[in-house]
Backbone of each chain as ProteinMPNN parsed JSONL, in Angstrom:
{"seq_chain_A": "XXXXXXXXXXXXXXXXXXXXXXXXXXXXXXXXXXXXXXXXXXXXXXXXXXXXXXXXXXXXXXXXXXXXXXXXXXXXXXXXXXXXXXXXXXXXXXXXXXXXXXXXXXXXXXXXXXXXXXXXXXXXXXXXXXXXXXXXXXXXXXXXXXXXXXXXXXXXXXXXXXXXXX", "coords_chain_A": {"N_chain_A": [[35.928, -31.586, -25.029], [37.504, -28.848, -26.603], [36.71, -27.197, -28.629], [34.408, -26.147, -31.242], [34.1, -27.759, -34.318], [34.522, -27.833, -37.923], [34.669, -28.777, -41.424], [36.543, -27.017, -44.015], [35.323, -25.484, -47.091], [36.677, -26.648, -49.272], [37.633, -28.834, -48.06], [40.223, -29.143, -47.223], [41.097, -28.086, -44.916], [40.457, -27.708, -41.38], [38.122, -25.897, -39.607], [38.154, -24.266, -36.486], [36.388, -23.295, -33.705], [36.538, -21.573, -30.721], [34.748, -22.125, -27.646], [32.025, -19.984, -26.688], [33.156, -17.149, -25.011], [35.25, -18.538, -23.916], [38.625, -19.749, -23.937], [39.908, -22.167, -24.271], [42.392, -24.063, -22.502], [45.108, -23.585, -20.157], [48.241, -24.07, -18.426], [49.418, -23.285, -15.259], [51.655, -22.264, -12.615], [52.224, -21.226, -9.296], [52.046, -18.971, -6.477], [49.314, -18.975, -5.947], [48.531, -21.512, -6.681], [49.773, -23.088, -4.917], [52.318, -23.579, -5.733], [52.18, -25.758, -7.402], [51.726, -27.335, -10.61], [48.845, -26.395, -12.41], [45.779, -26.94, -14.126], [44.098, -24.475, -15.872], [41.554, -22.152, -17.036], [42.298, -20.602, -20.103], [43.588, -17.338, -20.941], [42.819, -15.023, -23.637], [45.284, -14.222, -24.965], [47.032, -16.165, -24.061], [45.958, -18.383, -25.252], [46.422, -17.777, -27.941], [49.204, -17.778, -27.938], [49.637, -20.447, -27.553], [48.771, -21.494, -30.005], [50.763, -20.462, -31.66], [53.02, -21.747, -30.624], [52.362, -24.385, -31.317], [52.627, -24.292, -34.089], [55.364, -23.635, -34.297], [56.807, -25.611, -32.846], [55.739, -28.1, -33.603], [55.462, -27.983, -36.328], [52.99, -27.213, -37.389], [50.238, -25.799, -39.286], [48.625, -23.761, -38.385], [46.182, -21.268, -38.633], [45.203, -18.053, -37.628], [42.021, -17.156, -37.987], [40.148, -15.287, -37.296], [38.241, -13.198, -35.03], [35.233, -13.443, -33.333], [32.262, -11.922, -32.087], [29.888, -13.23, -30.165], [26.579, -13.736, -28.775], [27.009, -14.674, -26.143], [29.629, -14.151, -25.61], [33.163, -13.752, -26.544], [34.576, -15.345, -29.432], [37.2, -17.293, -30.675], [38.404, -17.895, -33.832], [40.032, -20.339, -35.66], [42.102, -22.171, -38.018], [43.273, -25.332, -39.306], [45.366, -27.72, -41.085], [43.619, -30.497, -42.512], [43.84, -33.689, -41.085], [43.89, -37.035, -41.736], [43.55, -40.234, -40.312], [44.638, -42.673, -37.908], [44.171, -42.925, -34.337], [47.082, -42.374, -32.363], [49.049, -44.703, -30.423], [49.703, -44.929, -26.851], [52.395, -45.652, -26.458], [53.471, -44.904, -28.911], [53.053, -42.167, -28.788], [54.787, -41.509, -26.697], [57.258, -42.209, -27.882], [57.356, -40.447, -30.049], [57.391, -37.912, -28.752], [59.708, -38.106, -27.172], [61.589, -38.211, -29.187], [61.722, -35.592, -29.88], [62.992, -34.489, -27.799], [61.388, -34.07, -25.584], [60.656, -34.612, -22.248], [58.899, -37.087, -20.433], [56.5, -36.468, -17.807], [56.049, -38.156, -15.248], [53.323, -38.942, -13.138], [52.144, -36.485, -13.206], [49.075, -35.371, -13.903], [47.091, -33.784, -15.981], [44.336, -32.397, -17.682], [42.62, -34.475, -20.022], [41.505, -37.594, -18.559], [44.124, -39.86, -17.998], [45.812, -38.625, -19.753], [49.083, -37.701, -20.894], [51.902, -35.755, -19.729], [54.502, -33.499, -20.729], [57.854, -32.142, -20.736], [60.212, -29.881, -22.075], [63.234, -28.862, -21.362], [65.131, -27.509, -22.792], [64.108, -25.364, -24.305], [62.166, -24.602, -22.619], [59.504, -25.43, -23.016], [56.336, -26.713, -22.382], [54.143, -29.506, -22.667], [50.867, -30.558, -22.564], [48.01, -32.729, -21.943], [48.361, -34.919, -23.625], [47.133, -37.434, -25.325], [45.609, -40.337, -26.947], [43.621, -39.257, -28.707], [44.601, -36.839, -29.405], [46.669, -37.121, -31.147], [47.51, -37.923, -34.429], [48.015, -40.716, -36.478], [49.019, -40.901, -39.612], [48.118, -42.035, -42.992], [50.566, -42.821, -43.98], [51.878, -43.573, -41.766], [52.999, -41.567, -40.325], [53.369, -39.835, -37.334], [51.6, -37.305, -35.769], [51.027, -34.519, -33.663], [47.946, -32.874, -32.735], [46.369, -31.248, -31.073], [47.475, -30.321, -28.635], [47.931, -28.999, -25.315], [49.926, -26.4, -25.097], [52.57, -24.719, -23.488], [54.624, -21.959, -22.833], [56.928, -22.073, -20.481], [57.079, -20.14, -17.493], [59.265, -18.89, -14.858], [58.231, -19.928, -12.441], [56.582, -22.039, -13.273], [58.436, -23.599, -14.625], [60.111, -24.406, -12.481], [58.258, -25.862, -11.018], [57.599, -27.944, -12.796], [60.028, -29.214, -13.144], [60.278, -30.699, -10.88], [58.925, -32.989, -11.436], [60.32, -34.288, -13.381], [62.14, -37.179, -14.206]], "CA_chain_A": [[36.418, -30.979, -26.265], [37.65, -27.416, -26.385], [36.299, -26.414, -29.798], [33.462, -26.615, -32.255], [34.916, -27.889, -35.533], [33.862, -28.197, -39.172], [35.643, -28.702, -42.523], [36.444, -25.909, -44.968], [34.555, -25.856, -48.287], [37.461, -27.559, -50.119], [37.929, -29.967, -47.181], [41.663, -29.255, -46.961], [41.368, -27.559, -43.583], [39.411, -27.796, -40.36], [37.905, -24.675, -38.838], [37.939, -24.526, -35.061], [35.903, -22.115, -32.976], [36.509, -21.777, -29.268], [33.404, -21.92, -27.106], [31.781, -18.573, -26.372], [33.707, -16.641, -23.76], [36.299, -19.427, -23.394], [39.795, -19.835, -24.819], [40.62, -23.405, -23.971], [43.049, -24.208, -21.206], [46.554, -23.483, -20.051], [48.724, -24.586, -17.144], [50.283, -22.337, -14.563], [52.056, -22.598, -11.243], [52.568, -20.015, -8.561], [51.577, -18.951, -5.084], [47.884, -19.286, -5.882], [48.341, -22.956, -6.872], [50.651, -23.797, -3.99], [53.514, -23.897, -6.54], [51.965, -26.974, -8.194], [51.12, -27.052, -11.912], [47.392, -26.558, -12.358], [45.068, -26.639, -15.368], [43.155, -23.365, -15.68], [41.046, -21.587, -18.286], [43.309, -19.709, -20.68], [43.231, -16.003, -21.422], [42.96, -14.998, -25.104], [46.676, -14.192, -25.433], [47.627, -17.481, -23.767], [45.462, -19.288, -26.297], [47.14, -17.462, -29.189], [50.584, -18.257, -27.77], [49.564, -21.903, -27.739], [48.715, -21.752, -31.453], [52.091, -20.15, -32.212], [53.906, -22.847, -30.222], [52.009, -25.575, -32.107], [53.251, -24.105, -35.41], [56.827, -23.605, -34.2], [57.392, -26.842, -32.306], [55.23, -29.293, -34.269], [55.307, -27.753, -37.756], [51.589, -27.134, -37.815], [49.935, -24.675, -40.171], [47.452, -23.125, -37.79], [45.943, -19.875, -39.014], [44.184, -17.317, -36.894], [41.091, -16.689, -39.025], [39.442, -14.097, -36.848], [37.597, -13.185, -33.713], [33.816, -13.083, -33.472], [31.573, -11.653, -30.83], [28.558, -13.821, -30.154], [25.768, -13.222, -27.672], [27.508, -15.013, -24.806], [31.048, -13.853, -25.437], [34.063, -13.75, -27.69], [34.95, -16.642, -30.005], [38.394, -17.234, -31.527], [38.271, -18.82, -34.958], [41.314, -20.702, -36.278], [41.996, -23.328, -38.911], [44.485, -26.14, -39.421], [45.195, -28.71, -42.15], [42.919, -31.736, -42.176], [44.676, -34.888, -40.971], [43.109, -38.259, -41.612], [44.358, -41.365, -39.88], [44.22, -43.403, -36.722], [44.775, -42.404, -33.108], [48.367, -42.992, -31.991], [49.015, -45.383, -29.119], [50.488, -44.252, -25.809], [53.832, -45.874, -26.688], [53.856, -44.07, -30.064], [53.108, -40.786, -28.297], [56.044, -41.382, -25.929], [58.392, -42.241, -28.808], [57.366, -39.194, -30.813], [57.791, -36.785, -27.904], [61.113, -38.292, -26.793], [62.381, -37.862, -30.367], [61.863, -34.13, -29.904], [63.636, -34.149, -26.518], [60.445, -33.811, -24.499], [60.708, -35.648, -21.216], [57.603, -37.303, -19.772], [56.399, -36.048, -16.402], [55.202, -39.168, -14.603], [52.648, -38.486, -11.919], [51.437, -35.223, -13.42], [47.891, -35.674, -14.71], [46.279, -32.593, -16.228], [43.62, -32.563, -18.945], [41.782, -35.68, -20.057], [42.021, -38.691, -17.739], [45.094, -40.691, -18.703], [46.678, -37.842, -20.636], [50.466, -37.549, -20.454], [52.479, -34.407, -19.742], [55.91, -33.509, -21.136], [58.562, -30.866, -20.609], [61.494, -29.792, -22.771], [63.878, -27.732, -20.687], [65.991, -26.777, -23.737], [63.455, -24.086, -24.603], [61.151, -24.416, -21.577], [58.152, -25.639, -23.553], [55.625, -27.825, -21.753], [53.021, -30.016, -23.469], [49.911, -31.282, -21.719], [46.838, -33.333, -22.588], [48.811, -35.825, -24.69], [46.409, -38.703, -25.277], [45.455, -40.825, -28.322], [42.778, -38.44, -29.579], [45.315, -35.619, -29.778], [47.753, -37.48, -32.065], [47.055, -38.676, -35.603], [48.984, -41.503, -37.257], [48.384, -40.794, -40.924], [48.155, -43.242, -43.831], [51.968, -43.212, -44.17], [52.422, -43.929, -40.462], [53.59, -40.388, -39.669], [52.662, -39.459, -36.105], [51.577, -35.838, -35.642], [50.092, -34.015, -32.65], [47.007, -31.913, -33.319], [45.638, -30.324, -30.202], [48.043, -30.349, -27.29], [47.98, -27.744, -24.574], [51.349, -26.036, -25.075], [52.813, -23.554, -22.628], [56.003, -21.499, -22.635], [56.957, -22.02, -19.009], [57.797, -19.067, -16.798], [60.167, -19.444, -13.835], [57.489, -20.714, -11.451], [56.142, -23.302, -13.875], [59.66, -24.386, -14.869], [60.522, -25.038, -11.217], [57.247, -26.86, -10.639], [57.668, -29.106, -13.693], [61.306, -29.92, -12.942], [60.117, -31.658, -9.773], [58.332, -34.223, -11.959], [61.23, -34.931, -14.332], [62.901, -38.251, -13.551]], "C_chain_A": [[36.418, -29.454, -26.116], [37.055, -26.564, -27.495], [35.073, -27.009, -30.48], [34.253, -26.689, -33.56], [34.057, -28.239, -36.742], [34.872, -28.034, -40.316], [35.441, -27.46, -43.382], [35.723, -26.408, -46.225], [35.349, -26.82, -49.166], [37.981, -28.76, -49.323], [39.423, -30.144, -46.91], [41.995, -28.81, -45.545], [40.163, -27.772, -42.664], [39.32, -26.431, -39.678], [37.603, -25.053, -37.398], [37.496, -23.225, -34.392], [35.91, -22.441, -31.493], [35.067, -21.574, -28.791], [33.265, -20.476, -26.631], [32.359, -18.203, -25.007], [34.795, -17.51, -23.173], [37.436, -19.505, -24.419], [40.588, -21.089, -24.498], [41.311, -23.335, -22.613], [44.538, -23.897, -21.304], [46.954, -24.058, -18.69], [49.622, -23.529, -16.526], [50.639, -22.874, -13.185], [52.457, -21.296, -10.57], [52.021, -20.098, -7.155], [50.132, -19.426, -4.987], [47.618, -20.784, -6.067], [49.198, -23.769, -5.907], [51.912, -24.285, -4.691], [53.392, -25.211, -7.308], [51.38, -26.593, -9.555], [49.618, -27.308, -11.853], [46.768, -26.146, -13.689], [44.035, -25.551, -15.093], [42.641, -22.906, -17.046], [42.055, -20.558, -18.802], [42.721, -18.333, -20.993], [43.432, -15.983, -22.943], [44.41, -15.016, -25.578], [47.396, -15.513, -25.143], [47.199, -18.503, -24.825], [46.215, -19.047, -27.609], [48.597, -17.914, -29.103], [50.65, -19.767, -28.006], [49.519, -22.259, -29.23], [50.085, -21.52, -32.086], [53.076, -21.268, -31.867], [53.629, -24.104, -31.041], [52.639, -25.476, -33.509], [54.771, -24.235, -35.316], [57.411, -24.961, -33.817], [56.988, -28.063, -33.12], [54.897, -29.056, -35.744], [53.864, -27.71, -38.222], [51.401, -25.908, -38.707], [48.649, -24.015, -39.69], [47.364, -21.669, -38.244], [44.932, -19.27, -38.048], [43.26, -16.695, -37.931], [40.343, -15.437, -38.593], [38.867, -14.26, -35.458], [36.162, -12.738, -33.918], [33.243, -12.781, -32.093], [30.174, -12.219, -30.952], [27.847, -13.378, -28.888], [26.386, -13.493, -26.312], [29.01, -14.811, -24.655], [31.85, -13.985, -26.716], [34.395, -15.177, -28.128], [36.194, -16.438, -30.856], [38.266, -18.317, -32.587], [39.644, -19.073, -35.572], [41.083, -21.857, -37.246], [43.318, -24.067, -38.942], [44.265, -27.176, -40.512], [44.444, -29.935, -41.645], [43.918, -32.886, -42.122], [43.762, -36.083, -40.827], [44.026, -39.398, -41.189], [43.761, -42.015, -38.654], [44.801, -42.719, -35.483], [46.102, -43.114, -32.828], [48.218, -43.689, -30.644], [49.849, -44.588, -28.116], [51.989, -44.448, -26.057], [54.321, -45.069, -27.892], [53.947, -42.594, -29.661], [54.425, -40.563, -27.547], [57.253, -41.349, -26.869], [58.497, -40.934, -29.59], [57.917, -38.043, -29.958], [59.249, -36.902, -27.471], [62.039, -37.926, -27.949], [62.607, -36.369, -30.501], [62.428, -33.601, -28.578], [62.662, -33.696, -25.443], [60.531, -34.962, -23.506], [59.32, -35.841, -20.608], [57.655, -36.895, -18.302], [55.493, -37.031, -15.67], [54.558, -38.606, -13.337], [51.926, -37.171, -12.086], [50.287, -35.475, -14.386], [47.042, -34.415, -14.828], [45.608, -32.768, -17.585], [42.75, -33.796, -18.89], [42.36, -36.756, -19.153], [42.975, -39.556, -18.555], [46.043, -39.92, -19.593], [48.074, -37.695, -20.025], [50.88, -36.077, -20.514], [53.967, -34.522, -20.05], [56.519, -32.131, -20.905], [59.888, -30.955, -21.343], [62.22, -28.591, -22.192], [64.836, -26.958, -21.59], [65.402, -25.4, -24.061], [62.265, -23.828, -23.678], [59.723, -24.455, -22.138], [57.546, -26.877, -22.888], [54.44, -28.218, -22.64], [52.14, -30.879, -22.572], [48.78, -31.855, -22.578], [47.23, -34.212, -23.774], [48.128, -37.174, -24.504], [46.064, -39.101, -26.711], [44.619, -39.937, -29.235], [43.47, -37.149, -30.008], [46.545, -35.899, -30.638], [47.16, -38.291, -33.21], [48.238, -39.435, -36.187], [48.391, -41.599, -38.657], [48.583, -42.063, -41.757], [49.57, -43.718, -44.112], [52.621, -43.633, -42.86], [53.032, -42.759, -39.709], [52.722, -39.977, -38.483], [52.757, -37.944, -35.922], [50.592, -35.416, -34.551], [49.167, -32.967, -33.254], [46.451, -30.913, -32.314], [46.171, -30.346, -28.773], [47.89, -28.978, -26.617], [49.459, -27.41, -24.389], [51.523, -24.741, -24.288], [54.301, -23.231, -22.633], [56.138, -21.237, -21.136], [57.659, -20.765, -18.502], [58.601, -19.716, -15.666], [59.412, -20.367, -12.864], [57.047, -22.063, -12.033], [57.343, -24.202, -14.158], [60.066, -25.14, -13.597], [59.536, -26.125, -10.811], [57.381, -28.114, -11.495], [58.944, -29.907, -13.472], [61.205, -30.929, -11.799], [59.562, -32.988, -10.272], [59.263, -34.968, -12.912], [62.041, -35.985, -13.6], [64.253, -38.428, -14.218]], "O_chain_A": [[35.48, -28.858, -25.586], [36.906, -25.353, -27.338], [34.748, -28.186, -30.323], [35.004, -25.765, -33.873], [33.002, -28.859, -36.61], [35.817, -27.253, -40.204], [34.339, -26.918, -43.475], [35.535, -27.612, -46.401], [34.762, -27.729, -49.753], [38.692, -29.605, -49.867], [39.84, -31.191, -46.416], [43.068, -29.129, -45.032], [39.033, -27.982, -43.107], [40.327, -25.883, -39.229], [36.895, -26.022, -37.125], [38.157, -22.193, -34.508], [35.359, -23.455, -31.063], [34.269, -20.923, -29.465], [34.237, -19.835, -26.231], [32.087, -18.852, -23.996], [35.236, -17.266, -22.05], [37.215, -19.345, -25.619], [41.818, -21.057, -24.462], [40.864, -22.637, -21.704], [45.137, -23.94, -22.379], [46.102, -24.477, -17.907], [50.479, -22.953, -17.196], [50.015, -23.802, -12.67], [52.968, -20.381, -11.215], [51.589, -21.157, -6.698], [49.767, -20.172, -4.079], [46.57, -21.272, -5.644], [49.335, -24.983, -6.055], [52.504, -25.287, -4.29], [54.39, -25.726, -7.812], [50.619, -25.63, -9.649], [49.175, -28.319, -11.309], [47.161, -25.151, -14.298], [43.202, -25.685, -14.197], [43.223, -23.233, -18.08], [42.59, -19.754, -18.038], [41.53, -18.189, -21.269], [44.139, -16.835, -23.48], [44.738, -15.755, -26.506], [48.271, -15.924, -25.904], [47.977, -19.366, -25.231], [46.597, -19.992, -28.298], [49.159, -18.383, -30.093], [51.607, -20.28, -28.588], [50.16, -23.218, -29.66], [50.516, -22.288, -32.946], [53.869, -21.687, -32.71], [54.561, -24.813, -31.419], [53.124, -26.473, -34.043], [55.393, -24.875, -36.164], [58.399, -25.404, -34.403], [57.798, -28.969, -33.314], [54.145, -29.824, -36.345], [53.557, -28.129, -39.338], [52.307, -25.088, -38.855], [47.727, -23.749, -40.462], [48.357, -20.941, -38.235], [43.934, -19.9, -37.698], [43.671, -15.804, -38.673], [39.951, -14.621, -39.428], [38.99, -15.302, -34.814], [35.911, -11.751, -34.609], [33.689, -13.319, -31.079], [29.369, -11.741, -31.752], [28.44, -12.724, -28.03], [26.307, -12.651, -25.417], [29.598, -15.256, -23.669], [31.328, -14.276, -27.792], [34.483, -16.09, -27.307], [36.245, -15.515, -31.668], [38.049, -19.49, -32.284], [40.339, -18.133, -35.958], [40.001, -22.443, -37.283], [44.364, -23.493, -38.638], [43.122, -27.49, -40.844], [44.61, -30.355, -40.499], [44.747, -33.034, -43.02], [42.949, -36.144, -39.905], [45.156, -39.5, -41.665], [42.562, -41.928, -38.391], [45.807, -42.016, -35.573], [46.22, -44.322, -33.037], [47.375, -43.316, -29.829], [50.603, -43.69, -28.49], [52.769, -43.512, -25.885], [55.46, -44.602, -27.899], [54.816, -41.866, -30.141], [55.093, -39.548, -27.743], [58.169, -40.55, -26.673], [59.586, -40.389, -29.768], [58.796, -37.299, -30.393], [59.955, -35.895, -27.409], [63.132, -37.401, -27.737], [63.556, -35.927, -31.149], [62.342, -32.408, -28.287], [63.055, -33.014, -24.496], [60.485, -36.133, -23.882], [58.638, -34.863, -20.3], [58.696, -36.966, -17.65], [54.303, -36.769, -15.493], [55.193, -37.882, -12.571], [51.167, -36.769, -11.204], [50.514, -35.762, -15.561], [46.356, -34.03, -13.881], [46.238, -33.235, -18.534], [42.203, -34.133, -17.84], [43.578, -36.833, -18.991], [42.66, -39.938, -19.682], [46.986, -40.496, -20.136], [48.228, -37.579, -18.81], [50.295, -35.274, -21.241], [54.615, -35.504, -19.688], [55.829, -31.112, -20.88], [60.6, -31.956, -21.254], [61.878, -27.446, -22.486], [65.306, -25.883, -21.219], [66.118, -24.399, -24.087], [61.456, -22.936, -23.933], [58.869, -23.64, -21.789], [58.163, -27.941, -22.841], [53.819, -27.368, -23.279], [52.613, -31.804, -21.912], [48.62, -31.518, -23.751], [46.536, -34.253, -24.79], [48.502, -37.956, -23.631], [46.21, -38.28, -27.617], [44.889, -39.873, -30.434], [42.972, -36.443, -30.885], [47.375, -35.011, -30.836], [46.4, -39.233, -32.985], [49.321, -38.88, -36.369], [47.392, -42.286, -38.873], [49.151, -43.045, -41.278], [49.773, -44.885, -44.446], [53.793, -44.01, -42.846], [53.525, -42.921, -38.593], [51.511, -39.797, -38.609], [53.848, -37.374, -35.919], [49.459, -35.895, -34.514], [49.554, -32.251, -34.178], [46.092, -29.804, -32.709], [45.397, -30.385, -27.817], [47.741, -27.951, -27.279], [50.157, -28.065, -23.615], [50.734, -23.805, -24.409], [55.137, -24.117, -22.46], [55.542, -20.305, -20.596], [58.706, -20.376, -19.021], [58.618, -20.94, -15.532], [59.894, -21.445, -12.514], [57.129, -23.094, -11.366], [57.279, -25.415, -13.957], [60.329, -26.343, -13.627], [59.933, -27.182, -10.319], [57.287, -29.228, -10.979], [58.945, -31.132, -13.597], [61.959, -31.9, -11.757], [59.713, -34.009, -9.602], [59.032, -36.138, -13.22], [62.567, -35.735, -12.516], [65.037, -39.284, -13.807]]}, "seq_chain_B": "XXXXXXXXXXXXXXXXXXXXXXXXXXXXXXXXXXXXXXXXXXXXXXXXXXXXXXXXXXXX", "coords_chain_B": {"N_chain_B": [[49.303, -53.702, -37.728], [50.177, -50.405, -38.672], [53.529, -49.325, -39.283], [55.062, -46.932, -37.216], [56.111, -43.61, -38.011], [58.457, -41.275, -37.058], [58.853, -37.981, -37.155], [61.275, -35.378, -36.761], [61.891, -32.868, -37.509], [60.439, -29.743, -37.626], [59.747, -28.523, -40.066], [59.557, -30.648, -41.843], [57.429, -31.934, -40.681], [55.463, -30.061, -41.17], [55.293, -30.182, -43.952], [54.317, -32.787, -44.217], [51.822, -32.472, -43.059], [50.603, -30.754, -44.862], [50.362, -32.238, -47.118], [48.274, -33.953, -47.011], [45.481, -36.084, -47.932], [42.294, -34.872, -49.155], [39.423, -34.638, -47.036], [36.148, -36.027, -46.523], [33.103, -34.758, -45.101], [31.846, -36.842, -43.836], [33.911, -38.703, -43.459], [35.434, -37.246, -41.694], [33.722, -36.984, -39.494], [33.489, -39.683, -38.807], [36.115, -40.211, -38.11], [36.424, -38.527, -35.892], [34.737, -39.789, -34.093], [36.036, -42.28, -33.825], [38.403, -41.421, -32.633], [37.428, -40.337, -30.307], [36.508, -42.62, -29.019], [38.926, -44.014, -28.739], [40.274, -42.363, -27.004], [38.659, -42.517, -24.743], [38.983, -45.211, -24.117], [41.683, -45.28, -23.503], [41.637, -43.631, -21.255], [40.112, -45.168, -19.506], [41.768, -47.401, -19.168], [43.858, -46.168, -17.915], [42.655, -45.26, -15.562], [42.102, -47.666, -14.302], [44.605, -48.444, -13.664], [45.607, -46.622, -11.929], [46.325, -45.372, -8.736], [44.035, -44.411, -6.155], [45.106, -42.381, -4.809], [46.317, -40.763, -6.573], [47.498, -37.861, -8.473], [45.721, -36.507, -10.024], [44.088, -33.62, -11.109], [42.314, -31.919, -12.605], [39.809, -32.239, -15.049], [38.723, -32.09, -18.487]], "CA_chain_B": [[49.379, -52.279, -37.388], [51.122, -49.655, -39.495], [54.745, -48.916, -38.576], [55.033, -45.488, -36.96], [57.223, -42.788, -38.497], [58.591, -40.144, -36.139], [59.609, -36.862, -37.715], [61.803, -34.498, -35.707], [62.076, -31.529, -38.075], [59.121, -29.112, -37.772], [59.419, -28.238, -41.47], [59.106, -31.924, -42.416], [56.072, -32.163, -40.148], [54.576, -29.141, -41.882], [55.061, -30.745, -45.292], [53.433, -33.95, -44.063], [50.462, -31.983, -42.774], [50.022, -30.083, -46.029], [50.216, -33.194, -48.226], [47.224, -34.917, -46.665], [44.337, -36.107, -48.847], [41.083, -34.166, -48.71], [38.486, -35.501, -46.31], [34.727, -35.667, -46.61], [32.517, -34.513, -43.773], [31.538, -38.15, -43.24], [35.182, -39.256, -42.968], [35.845, -36.464, -40.523], [32.86, -37.366, -38.366], [33.847, -41.046, -38.408], [37.404, -40.123, -37.414], [36.205, -37.939, -34.561], [34.146, -40.834, -33.248], [37.102, -43.251, -33.522], [39.349, -40.806, -31.707], [36.755, -40.213, -29.01], [36.497, -43.956, -28.398], [40.309, -44.346, -28.357], [40.608, -41.562, -25.824], [37.918, -43.095, -23.611], [39.61, -46.492, -23.774], [42.947, -44.945, -22.84], [41.302, -43.107, -19.924], [39.667, -46.285, -18.667], [42.946, -48.195, -18.819], [44.645, -45.397, -16.955], [41.947, -45.263, -14.276], [42.223, -48.965, -13.65], [45.992, -48.641, -13.26], [46.035, -45.494, -11.105], [45.903, -45.378, -7.35], [43.11, -43.335, -5.811], [45.88, -41.282, -4.221], [47.01, -40.077, -7.661], [47.505, -36.402, -8.373], [44.868, -35.905, -11.043], [43.458, -32.444, -10.521], [41.246, -31.311, -13.368], [39.536, -32.85, -16.342], [37.854, -31.279, -19.34]], "C_chain_B": [[50.48, -51.594, -38.205], [52.348, -49.238, -38.671], [54.754, -47.393, -38.416], [56.294, -44.818, -37.493], [57.275, -41.545, -37.615], [59.456, -39.068, -36.774], [60.104, -35.981, -36.566], [62.014, -33.067, -36.209], [60.704, -30.882, -38.277], [58.747, -28.837, -39.228], [58.945, -29.514, -42.184], [57.695, -32.252, -41.935], [55.065, -31.29, -40.888], [54.259, -29.679, -43.281], [54.112, -31.932, -45.213], [51.989, -33.511, -43.829], [49.804, -31.434, -44.033], [49.841, -31.021, -47.226], [49.118, -34.221, -47.969], [46.118, -34.918, -47.716], [43.154, -35.335, -48.265], [40.147, -35.145, -47.993], [37.059, -35.091, -46.644], [34.227, -35.402, -45.195], [32.254, -35.833, -43.065], [32.823, -38.787, -42.678], [35.609, -38.544, -41.693], [35.025, -36.856, -39.297], [33.234, -38.76, -37.865], [35.174, -41.034, -37.644], [37.237, -39.557, -36.011], [35.655, -38.983, -33.602], [35.201, -41.87, -32.853], [38.061, -42.69, -32.48], [38.721, -40.655, -30.323], [36.778, -41.549, -28.27], [37.908, -44.341, -27.915], [40.705, -43.605, -27.09], [39.915, -42.122, -24.582], [38.572, -44.391, -23.152], [40.908, -46.237, -23.001], [42.692, -44.44, -21.418], [40.905, -44.23, -18.981], [40.845, -47.134, -18.226], [43.781, -47.483, -17.767], [43.986, -45.423, -15.577], [42.158, -46.582, -13.54], [43.639, -49.203, -13.143], [46.484, -47.559, -12.308], [45.481, -45.611, -9.699], [44.939, -44.234, -7.095], [43.843, -42.161, -5.165], [46.677, -40.539, -5.301], [46.804, -38.578, -7.589], [46.624, -35.733, -9.407], [44.081, -34.752, -10.428], [42.22, -31.978, -11.277], [41.041, -32.077, -14.658], [38.721, -31.883, -17.169], [37.345, -32.123, -20.48]], "O_chain_B": [[51.566, -52.142, -38.395], [52.221, -48.849, -37.51], [54.485, -46.659, -39.368], [57.389, -45.376, -37.436], [56.273, -40.85, -37.443], [60.667, -39.242, -36.909], [59.443, -35.854, -35.535], [62.285, -32.162, -35.419], [59.883, -31.415, -39.023], [57.573, -28.907, -39.592], [58.046, -29.465, -43.023], [56.875, -32.78, -42.687], [53.955, -31.726, -41.194], [53.115, -29.637, -43.733], [53.211, -32.071, -46.04], [51.053, -34.119, -44.35], [48.607, -31.619, -44.252], [49.237, -30.641, -48.23], [49.053, -35.247, -48.646], [45.839, -33.885, -48.325], [43.033, -35.17, -47.052], [40.101, -36.331, -48.319], [36.8, -33.942, -47.005], [34.868, -35.786, -44.217], [32.416, -35.939, -41.849], [32.825, -39.335, -41.575], [36.082, -39.166, -40.741], [35.564, -37.037, -38.205], [33.291, -38.998, -36.659], [35.339, -41.753, -36.659], [37.84, -40.051, -35.058], [36.059, -39.049, -32.441], [35.262, -42.291, -31.697], [38.477, -43.394, -31.561], [39.388, -40.822, -29.302], [37.029, -41.607, -27.067], [38.071, -44.913, -26.837], [41.383, -44.15, -26.219], [40.509, -42.192, -23.506], [38.701, -44.644, -21.955], [41.191, -46.884, -21.993], [43.431, -44.774, -20.492], [41.301, -44.252, -17.816], [40.928, -47.544, -17.068], [44.333, -48.102, -16.857], [44.658, -45.585, -14.558], [42.363, -46.612, -12.326], [43.857, -50.063, -12.29], [47.65, -47.568, -11.915], [44.304, -45.915, -9.505], [45.02, -43.196, -7.751], [43.275, -41.082, -4.995], [47.596, -39.781, -4.99], [46.04, -38.08, -6.762], [46.75, -34.533, -9.65], [43.484, -34.892, -9.361], [41.194, -31.677, -10.667], [42.005, -32.514, -15.287], [38.099, -30.965, -16.634], [36.592, -31.635, -21.323]]}, "name": "protein", "num_of_chains": 2, "seq": "XXXXXXXXXXXXXXXXXXXXXXXXXXXXXXXXXXXXXXXXXXXXXXXXXXXXXXXXXXXXXXXXXXXXXXXXXXXXXXXXXXXXXXXXXXXXXXXXXXXXXXXXXXXXXXXXXXXXXXXXXXXXXXXXXXXXXXXXXXXXXXXXXXXXXXXXXXXXXXXXXXXXXXXXXXXXXXXXXXXXXXXXXXXXXXXXXXXXXXXXXXXXXXXXXXXXXXXXXXXXXXXXXX"}
């Protein structure tokens, strides 16, 4: 898990604090990775870009609440609407992502074991760590992602991911 | 099992997110546990179906 989480006082939102000195993960490719996509610790700006992508691509309502300095490092505090429901199945995850023109990347395993990866070359957005715990199927059956690792691909990552598209 | 609904418009997704019922801390904790178990089950199924020569690189 990438965050410490707790509900807001009115329980409408979830607060998320990154672990001290860490900003979650991102994926990059380049000379240092042998041109293969690789999961690495994210820099603060990469983490913030990920939050912006989550709002833009998946209609989330993530708010940057602030930045705190704790004894062992910086913490980024954000919040998002509370979603109650059930974990989505792998087939529901595939259907949801395909509906948004994300193509699955078979053979690319980054993040939790079994997690799927996707790429949408229309706007060069990649989504990683797609597994049941990162998708909520709410009481109406609406499937919504909550905590994917989203990356705006640069040229090197685009080329690396295109090798996995079938 | 509930029939899945797939929204494709980010604004519709935003509305769905903002119309959710309030949760209690207990509901949230119970959900986290359910999701953790679902993720573990999915990982186990994947491991049993994946060759040892797979390309998995990093876990967290």
